[in-house]
C-alpha positions in Angstrom: -84.3 13.1 0.9 -86.0 16.1 2.5 -89.4 15.7 4.3 -91.4 17.4 1.5 -89.7 15.5 -1.3 -90.1 12.3 0.7 -93.8 12.9 1.2 -94.4 13.5 -2.5 -92.6 10.4 -3.5 -94.2 8.2 -0.8 -97.6 9.3 -2.0 -96.8 8.8 -5.6 -95.6 5.2 -4.9 -99.0 4.4 -3.7 -100.3 5.1 -7.1 -97.7 3.4 -9.2 -94.8 1.1 -8.4 -92.6 2.6 -11.2 -92.9 6.3 -10.2 -89.6 8.2 -10.3 -87.7 7.6 -7.0 -85.1 10.0 -5.4 -83.1 7.3 -3.9 -81.4 7.1 -0.6 -79.8 10.4 -0.4 -77.5 10.7 2.7 -77.0 7.4 4.6 -77.9 7.8 8.2 -76.7 4.4 9.5 -73.4 2.7 8.9 -72.6 -0.7 10.6 -69.3 -2.6 10.4 -67.7 -5.8 12.0 -64.6 -7.2 10.6 -64.8 -7.8 6.8 -68.5 -6.9 6.6 -70.1 -3.5 6.4 -73.6 -2.3 5.8 -75.1 1.1 5.0 -78.8 1.8 5.7 -81.1 4.7 4.9 -84.0 4.9 7.3 -85.6 7.6 5.1 -85.5 5.2 2.1 -87.9 2.4 3.5 -85.3 1.3 6.1 -83.3 -0.1 3.2 -79.9 -1.7 3.2 -78.4 0.4 0.4 -75.0 -1.3 0.5 -73.7 -4.6 1.7 -69.9 -5.0 1.4 -68.0 -8.2 2.3 -64.4 -9.0 1.8 -64.1 -6.0 -0.6 -67.0 -6.8 -2.8 -70.4 -5.0 -3.1 -73.1 -7.8 -2.9 -76.2 -5.7 -3.7 -77.5 -3.9 -6.8 -76.9 -0.2 -6.2 -79.2 2.7 -6.7 -78.9 5.1 -9.7 -81.1 7.8 -11.1 -83.1 5.4 -13.3 -83.9 3.0 -10.4 -87.4 2.8 -8.9 -88.3 2.2 -5.3 -88.5 -1.6 -5.6 -85.4 -2.1 -7.8 -82.2 -1.8 -5.6 -80.7 -2.7 -2.2 -82.6 -4.8 0.3 -85.9 -3.4 1.7 -88.4 -4.9 4.1 -91.8 -6.0 2.9 -94.5 -5.2 5.6 -97.3 -5.7 6.5 -97.8 -7.8 3.4 -95.3 -9.4 1.0 -95.3 -9.4 -2.8 -98.5 -9.0 -4.6 -101.7 -8.5 -2.5 -104.5 -9.7 -4.8 -106.5 -7.0 -6.3 -105.5 -4.6 -3.6 -108.0 -6.2 -1.2 -107.4 -7.6 2.2 -110.1 -10.0 3.5 -110.3 -10.6 7.2 -113.1 -11.8 9.5 -115.7 -11.3 6.9 -114.7 -7.7 6.0 -112.8 -6.4 3.0 -110.2 -3.6 3.1 -108.9 -1.7 0.1 -105.2 -1.0 -0.1 -103.5 1.1 -2.8 -103.2 -0.7 -6.2 -99.8 0.4 -7.4 -99.2 -2.4 -9.9 -102.6 -3.1 -11.4 -104.6 -5.1 -10.5 -102.6 -5.7 -7.3 -100.9 -3.9 -4.4 -97.2 -4.5 -4.4 -94.6 -5.2 -1.7 -96.2 -3.6 1.4 -95.8 -0.2 3.0 -92.1 0.0 4.1 -91.5 2.8 1.5 -94.7 4.7 2.3 -93.3 6.6 5.2 -90.0 7.4 7.1 -88.7 5.0 9.7 -87.4 6.2 13.0 -84.0 5.0 14.3 -84.6 4.1 17.9 -81.2 2.5 18.8 -77.9 2.3 17.1 -74.4 1.0 17.9 -71.3 0.3 15.9 -72.6 -3.0 14.6 -76.4 -2.9 15.1 -79.5 -0.7 14.5 -83.1 -0.8 15.5 -85.7 1.1 13.4 -89.4 1.5 13.8 -92.3 2.3 11.5 -95.7 3.3 12.8 -98.6 1.5 10.9 -101.1 4.1 9.9 -103.3 5.0 6.9 -103.8 3.3 4.6 -103.4 0.3 6.8 -106.7 -0.4 8.5 -105.3 -1.1 12.0 -102.9 0.6 14.4 -99.6 -1.0 15.1 -95.9 -0.9 14.4 -93.1 -2.6 12.6 -89.6 -2.9 14.2 -86.6 -3.9 12.1 -83.3 -4.8 13.7 -80.0 -5.4 11.8 -76.9 -6.8 13.3 -73.6 -7.0 11.5 -71.2 -9.8 12.8 -67.8 -10.8 11.5 -69.6 -13.9 10.2 -72.6 -12.2 8.4 -75.7 -10.2 8.8 -78.8 -10.9 11.0 -82.1 -9.2 10.0 -85.2 -9.3 12.2 -88.7 -7.9 11.6 -91.4 -7.7 14.2 -95.0 -6.6 13.6 -97.0 -5.6 16.7 -100.6 -4.4 17.1 -101.7 -1.5 19.3 -104.9 -3.3 20.1 -107.0 -5.0 17.6 -106.0 -8.3 15.9 -105.0 -8.2 12.2 -103.4 -10.3 9.6 -99.9 -9.7 8.4 -97.0 -11.0 6.4 -93.3 -9.9 6.4 -90.0 -10.5 4.7 -87.2 -8.8 2.7 -86.6 -8.1 -0.9 -82.8 -8.0 -1.6 -81.4 -7.5 -5.1 -78.1 -9.5 -5.2 -75.6 -8.4 -7.9 -75.2 -11.3 -10.4 -71.5 -10.3 -11.0 -69.3 -8.7 -8.4 -66.5 -7.4 -10.3 -65.4 -7.9 -14.0 -68.0 -8.6 -16.6 -66.3 -11.9 -17.5 -66.7 -13.2 -14.0 -68.9 -16.3 -13.5 -72.4 -15.1 -12.4 -74.2 -15.8 -9.1 -75.5 -19.3 -8.6 -78.4 -20.0 -6.2 -78.8 -23.5 -4.8 -81.7 -24.6 -2.6 -83.8 -27.7 -1.8 -87.4 -26.6 -1.4 -90.2 -28.9 -0.3 -92.6 -27.4 -2.8 -93.2 -24.7 -5.4 -96.3 -22.5 -5.2 -98.3 -22.9 -8.5 -98.7 -19.6 -10.2 -102.0 -18.5 -11.8 -102.6 -16.3 -14.9 -103.2 -13.3 -12.6 -99.6 -13.4 -11.2 -100.8 -14.8 -7.8 -100.2 -18.3 -6.3 -103.2 -20.5 -6.9 -102.7 -22.1 -3.4 -101.8 -25.4 -4.9 -98.4 -26.8 -4.2 -96.3 -28.5 -7.0 -93.0 -30.1 -7.2 -90.1 -27.5 -7.7 -89.3 -26.8 -11.3 -86.1 -25.6 -12.9 -85.5 -21.9 -13.5 -85.4 -19.2 -14.6 -87.9 -18.1 -11.9 -90.3 -15.5 -10.8 -91.7 -18.0 -8.3 -92.4 -18.8 -4.7 -91.0 -21.9 -2.9 -91.8 -23.5 0.4 -89.8 -25.1 3.2 -91.4 -27.2 6.0 -88.5 -26.5 8.5 -87.6 -23.0 7.4 -85.8 -21.5 4.4 -82.2 -22.5 3.5 -80.6 -21.3 0.4 -77.0 -21.0 -0.8 -75.7 -18.1 -2.9 -72.3 -18.5 -4.6 -70.3 -16.0 -6.6 -67.7 -18.6 -8.0 -64.2 -17.9 -6.7 -65.3 -15.0 -4.7 -68.1 -15.1 -2.1 -70.5 -17.6 -0.4 -73.7 -16.5 1.3 -75.8 -19.0 3.2 -79.3 -17.7 3.9 -81.4 -19.3 6.6 -84.7 -18.1 8.1 -87.5 -19.2 10.3 -89.7 -18.0 7.4 -91.1 -20.9 5.3 -91.4 -19.1 2.0 -88.9 -17.8 -0.5 -89.4 -15.9 -3.8 -86.7 -16.1 -6.4 -86.7 -13.6 -9.3 -83.6 -14.2 -11.6 -84.9 -13.0 -15.0 -82.9 -9.7 -15.1 -79.4 -9.6 -16.4 -77.7 -7.9 -13.5 -79.4 -9.0 -10.3 -81.2 -11.7 -8.6 -83.8 -11.5 -5.8 -83.9 -14.1 -3.0 -86.7 -13.1 -0.7 -87.2 -14.7 2.8 -90.8 -14.3 3.8 -93.2 -15.6 6.5 -95.6 -16.9 3.8 -96.3 -16.7 0.1 -97.7 -13.6 -1.7 -101.4 -13.2 -1.1 -101.4 -16.1 1.5 -102.5 -13.3 3.9 -105.9 -13.7 2.2 -106.0 -17.5 2.2 -104.1 -18.7 5.4 -103.6 -15.5 7.4 -101.1 -15.2 10.2 -102.8 -13.1 12.8 -101.0 -10.5 15.0 -102.4 -10.1 18.5 -101.2 -8.3 21.6 -99.8 -11.7 22.8 -98.5 -12.9 19.5 -96.5 -10.5 17.3 -95.4 -11.6 13.9 -91.6 -12.3 13.9 -89.3 -13.3 11.1 -85.5 -13.6 11.2 -82.9 -14.3 8.6 -79.1 -14.8 8.9 -76.8 -14.4 6.0 -73.6 -16.2 6.7 -70.9 -14.8 4.4 -67.4 -16.1 3.7 -64.8 -15.8 1.0 -64.2 -18.5 -1.6 -60.8 -17.4 -2.8 
């Protein structure tokens, strides 16, 4: 993706979430350790475009019909999921952010600009995004990805350059439901959440907590002591996801992929119970995906 093309598509994404998207183009970071390899494109929202383990591709891949929020694994910063009515309320003031899935603002700003690679080794990379317009405050987001022979560690840190501001952070991976042949048994996701966020008619959590309900889901779940979920492709791969984040969105209503999103808090909770970034207290979330073969 060249700079002019990237600028056009970044701007278009602010207007509509399903604008045509050029995809990753040339990968600029490749990490590998033992049986696990990751390919990342900093120009494509610091997205993990490929995650291979024990010979299997675990993520939904890009093709020409895919849109920005429909493949790989991208960070959601400085808010997660839907920001209600494109409005951020903080300290008595209201701030308007681009409504790209009316009536809401979707999935943060990671795909609004290029990220800069600031450090890279054979099995780790650190990338940084400067927070600027349309975000009302100055700051930065740093993502670190480390590949080990046991799995993948992802870390996000949001810092302010001065003023305090609210923020949320997380990741939006699309895991392939089937890894190889079409007659394979599909992905199974097991978890034991402490609650489920009640969904309102406006596609936002109401703020009420209810007992977890059976799927299929496009729902957010909560964990008192941090997220734990187990993804299993029967007979092939096990992926155990843990995180210090206490919220998880699962979306499994599409035929070929399932989203399991580790997040600091529920969508639009930034407007209800904000987590505030200060010079002394950056917002940090980590997740580790422990991967092993089942066959």
